[in-house]
N, C-alpha and C positions, 0 to 999 in steps of 0.2 A: 637747696637750689642756688644756682649762681644768679647774678643780676641779669645776665643774658637770658637765662631760662625764665626768670620771673618776667622780664620784659615781654617775651613772646607768649607767655601765658596770660597776659592781661592783669598781672598782679602788681602791687606797689613795689617799686624798685628804685635804685639810685642811678639816674642817667649820667651822673658824673663819674661813674666807675671808670678807672683809668684804662682798663682793657676795652670797655665799650667805646670810649672816646677815641682810642687809637684805631679801632675798626671803623668807626664812623668817619674819621678823617680821610681814610682811603677813598671812600665813596664821594665825599665832598670834593676832593681833588679831581676826581673824574668828572663830576658835574661842572666844576669850574672850567675844565677843558672844553666840555660840550657848549657851555654858555659863551665861550670866547672864540668860537669858530666864526669865520667870515661868512656872510650870506652865500657867497659863491662856492664855498667848500661843501658841495652837495654830497660827494662820496664820503667824506669824513663824517658828515652829519649822519648819513645812513648807517655807518659803522658804529658811531658812538652812541646813538640812541638805543641800540640793542645792548650795548655794554652798560649804559647808565641805568636803565629801567630793569626791574625784575623780569618783566615780560612786555613785549610790544608786538602788536599785530601788524597787518599790512595797511599801507596808505594812511598811516597815522602821522600827524605833524604837530609838534609842540613849538610854538613861537618862543624865542628866547628873549630875555632871561626867564628861567624857571628856577625857583628856590625850593630847597628840600633839606630838612634837618639831617636825613640819612642819605642825601645825595640821590634820591629816587630809588634807592636799593629795595625799598619795600612797596613800590608802586607798580601795579599790574595793569597794563593797558591792552585793550582789545584793538580791533581794526577800525579804520575810518574815523578816528578821533581827531578833533581839532581843538587846540587850546590857544587863546590869544595871549598877549604879553603879561608877564608878572604873575603867572600861576604859582601859588605858594602851597607846597605839599609838606605839611609837618608830619613826616612819615616815620615816626618812631614805631607806630603800629603799621599795619598793612592797609593800603588803599586799593580797591578793586574798581576799575572803570570799564564798563562794557562797550560794545561796538556802537559806532555812530553817535557818541557823546560829543557835545560842543560846549566850550567854556568861553565866556566873555573875558575881557581883561580884568586883572586884579582879583581873581577868585582865590579864596583860601580854603583849604581842606585840612583840618587838624584832627589827628588821632590821639594826642596826649591830653590827659587831664591831671589836675593836682588835687589832693584830698582837701575837703572843706576844713577839716580839723587843723588848726594852725600848728599844733605840736608835730603833726606828720610832715607838714611842708618844710619844717626846719629840724627834723629829727636827727640829732647828733651831727649837725652841720651838713646834712645831706638834703638837697632839694628834691624830695621824693615825688614820684609821679606814677601814673599808670597809663596804659594805652588801650583803646578800643577801636577795632577796625571799622573802616567806612566802606560802604558799597554803593556805587552809582551804577544803576542798571542801564541796559542798552537804550539808546535813543533819547537820553535826557539832554536838555538844554539848560545850562546854568548861566544866568545873566551876570553882567559885570558887577564886580564888587561883592558878590555873595560870599557868605562864610558858612561852611559846613562843619559841624562840631562832632566830637568823638562818638562813635557807635551808631551813627545815622545810616539808614538805608533809604535811598531815593528810588522809587519804583520806575519801571521802564516807561519811556516816552513822556515823562512829566517835564514841566517847565518850571524852573525856579526863577522868580523875578529878580531883577537887578537890586543889589543892596540887601537882599534878604539874609536873615540869620537862621539857619536850619538847625534847630535844637532837638527835633524828634523825627521819626520816620515819616516819609511822605509816600502815599500810595501811588500806584501806576496811573498814567493817563489823566493827570490833573494839572491845573495851573495853581501854583502856590507862591505867595508873596508875603513879605513883612518881617517884622522883628517882634516876637518870634514868628517864624514862617508858618503860615496857615493856608490850607486849601481854600481857594475862592470859587473854583468851578471845575467841572470836568471838561476834558477836551472832547468836542462833539461835532455835530453837523455844521454849525456856524463856521468852524475852523476849516471845513472843506470848501467853503465859498469865499471866505475873506482872510487875507493875510495880515492886514494892518487896518484897524478901525473899519471904515466902510469901503476899502479898496479891495476889489474882487480879484481872485486868483485867475490868471489867464491860462487855464489848463491846456488849451489846444496849443498855444505857443510853447509852453513849457515842455509838453510831451514831444513836440517836433524838434525843439532845440536840444533836449536831453533824452534821447532814446535809451531804452533799457540796456542796450549792448554797447553804448558809447563808453570809450575808455578815457 
């Protein structure tokens, strides 16, 4: 197998392989172009976001700068996603992000890992690594400064608290926080009445201001 094939199979490989690095640089150049657009260059933004990411749905907006090891080539975006500034996507492996996901600033999603055995981390002068894909399902909200590690799946609608380090899978419909990130409660009836501490949701005003068919 080639290093490229081993990379995509989740096996240990050499990311410093010259052919891989030449391929990677092409996508990093495209991401540089995307990051350096002026805010007023809306048409160019709409074109480049589709060239930069592996997939991108409708009404998805990524604040710049965004950083990615493979220039977002291995990042798959659904629709209605919003990411705040400084999203870091270490996308040597694939990252799948579902519809209606939101990211606070300074979130990191990492797919690569390095072997624990030190002999492998410096095997014949190669800094060997492996990649495990990350899945963030629809409706997830990831708070500012959270770190999501290789191989993790976050279930739909869950909330990841700011500053959390997600080392293992998180189920759907929960609030999870901490380092390592742990579930603290389910999302339930209380959340239908209150949006922040003891402040009630003004459902009538919200439904009037934001009708279902409003564009």
